[in-house]
N, C-alpha and C positions, 0 to 999 in steps of 0.2 A: 584251705585252698584259698586262694591269693584273690584279690579281688580283681575283676577285670575292669580296669580304669576307662574303660571307654563304652562301661555300659549305658551310663546316665547323662541326659544332655546337657549339664552343665559339669560335666569331670570327663571332656572329651580330650583324649593323649595321645598326642602324635606316635609315643612309644622312643623318644629320640633324648638321648640322656639317659644318667642317672638317674636311679629311683628317685631322689631327693628331690629332682629337679620338675620331676612331672609331676609329683604330689606340688610342687610349688605353683607349680599353672595352673593345677586344679581350685587351689585356695586362691590365687590371683584372681581368678574368675571367681568366683565366689563373693572376694573382696568389690570387685570390680560391679556386679548385678545388685547388691545389696542384700544376700545370703546374711551376711555377717555386716551387718548396719554399724556406722560409725558410731563410737561410744560402747560397745556393748563386748564381751568379753567371748572370744573364739574358746572352740572343744579345746579341752586339755590334751596335755602330749599324750596322756593315758586313753584317751579316745579317738583320738585321731590314729594311733596307732593301731588301735583297734580295727575303725573302719578300714582304713589301707593294707590293712594285713602288715605289718611292717613293727621294725624298731624304733624306739624310743629315740636312737640317736638319729635315725635316717628321719625326722618326724625334727627334730630340732633345729638339724640342719636346713631344712625348707622353711622354718619359722624365723633360723637367723637372716637368712635369705631376703623373707618376707623384710624384719625389722630393720634391714641396712640399704630398703628399698625404702624406707619410712611410711609403708602400709602400717605396719603393728608398731606397741611398744612391749617391750617385756619386765616385769618386775617380779622380783622372789618373792613368793608367798600370795602375786596380787593376780597371777596369770597374762598372758598375751589380749592386750586390749586393741579395738580398731581407732586407729589414726586417722585413716586417709582411705579415698579412692583408686587413688589412682598414686604412682609413684613420685617420691618427690625430692628433689635436688636439698643436698644439708652439705656441712662442714662437718670433719671430724679429724680428727687426729690417727692419721695410720698405726696398725698393728705395728709396724716397722720401727715405731718411737721405742717397744719395749725392749727392742737388739738396741736402740741408743743408749737407755738405762743400762743395761747389760754392760756395755762398754765401760760405762764410767764406773762401774762396780769393779770389774777387770782391772782398772787401769786407774786401781786407787788403793787404800790401806783401811780395812775394817776392823776395829778389834771392841769386842763383846765385854761389858762394863759388868753385866750380870742378867738377870732374869725374873719375875714374881708372876707368880697365877692370882688371877686377881678376876672378882665378878664385876661384872659388866654394872654403873649404873644406870639411870638415864641420861646423863649428859654423855659420858661414855660410850652408850650404844651407840648414841645417833654422830658419834665424832667416828667409829669406826664401823657402824654399818653392821652391828649386830643387835639382839635383842637384848634387854634388861633382865639381868639376873642369870647370864648367860658366864660362863666361865672360858675365859681366854688368859694364854701366857702374854704380857709385858716383855720384851728381849729390849734394854737401853744397850746403847754403842756410841764409839766416835768414827767418824769415819776421816781418813788421814791420804795428804796428799802422796806419802809413803812414809816406811817406818822411819822413824827420828824425823819427819816431813812437817807441814804445817796441820794442825785441827784444821778440817775441811767445813764440819758439819754434828751436829748433835741428833742419834738417830732414836727415838723409840717406832718398836713393830710389836704390832697384835698380831696375836695368833688363834685361831679357836683351839676347840680342843680337841678336836679330832684331828689336827695334824702336832698337837703339842711334843708327839715324843720325835718329832724333829728337829727342836730346838736346840739339842744338844751339838747337833753337828752345824748349827751357827757359824761358832768359834774358827773352825777349820773351813769351810766351807769357801770357796773363790770363787764370787760371781753373785747376784743377786738373790736374795731370799725367797722373792717370788718363784724363779727358777727352779730351786730343789721342791718347794710345797708342791707347782703343777705336774712336776716330772711324778711325786706320788699321790697324784689325784687321779680321779677317773674322768673325770670332764676338765677342758682346756677353760683358758682363761679367755674369757670375751672382751672384755677390756680393762682399760686401766682408768679408772675416774680422777683426776687432779685438779685441787683448789688449792691456789696461792693466796696468801694474804698477809698482811705484816703483823706482828703482835709485841710483844714482851716478852723477851727472854727467858724464858724458865732458869732457876736459880740454879739448878743442876748442870743445866747444858752453859752456862754463865763460867761453872768453875771449870768444868774441862773444856771448854774452847778459850780462858785464861782472859775473859772479859769482863770491864766492868759493871759494877750491878746498873738496872735499867737499861741495859743495853736492847737495842731491840732488833728481834730477826724477821727474814725471810723465812713464812712456816710452808713448805711442801707437803701436802695431806695425798697420799694416796692411797686410795683402794682398788685390788686386785678383784675382780669380779668374775665368778665363772656362772653357768645358768643353776646351782646349786647354792651359791650364795657365796659370800665376802672371802679370801682364800687367804689373804692378809692383809694389813692398813699400815702403812709408813708415815709417823709423823716426824720430817727433816728439818731440823732447825738451823738456821745458816745465817750469819750473821748478815744483817743488809746489806753492807759496804761492799760485800766480799761475792755476793752473786747479782747474776742479769740470767735472765731464763729465755731461754730462744727454742723456738719449735716451729717444724713446717706443718702447714694448713694442706690436706688435698682436699678436693671438690669431688663428692663422686654423686655421680647422678643414676637414679634408678634405670629400668629398662623396659619401655611399653613393649 
């Protein structure tokens, strides 16, 4: 039997909106009144699913909104930690930016050079967002402006073992690899985490891009995360003098 969400004084519910939104309001009330103190971990998805007699998907959606509002932060393997009793104003790159990345992949030409199954050491695990000893597949390739055109970037993509069977499709796939993997994942991408830095161009990248030894690269490292962990990580090496990076940042305001 489903729980009557209006039974408890701290769990008043107006019955308006989808179930995840009703659960979200209940959890917000608990956060505001200190039931879940700042710094503490909230109950797990499994525990909340049992309490509200609903699916983990519904609970996950409620927690996602609490994260977007700045009440909590979620980390794979660590749980949901309370960081505020009030909604926060924060800045973030919107999900539409993934569609912009999609358009870059559609309008250019990608060639797979090869792939290799590797075990993550400590350094590489930190780069790709995996765990030491995990088996991933690294896919090397070059993105061109068009067939026979100018090489734009040397790209190393890292795919966790659960999706290694999709790597053979990379060669002929028209679009970004994260889109292919997401379409075969039971959970969607929550965010794209990007780091941009200047670094010496790897020797393999220098050869493929026709650069002289010692060339400097603008490195774009992107980790595409779901609630289950990293779906794919890509390391894009661009000639520093050939790339400028532009993005739009939208302001999100939590609802009081």
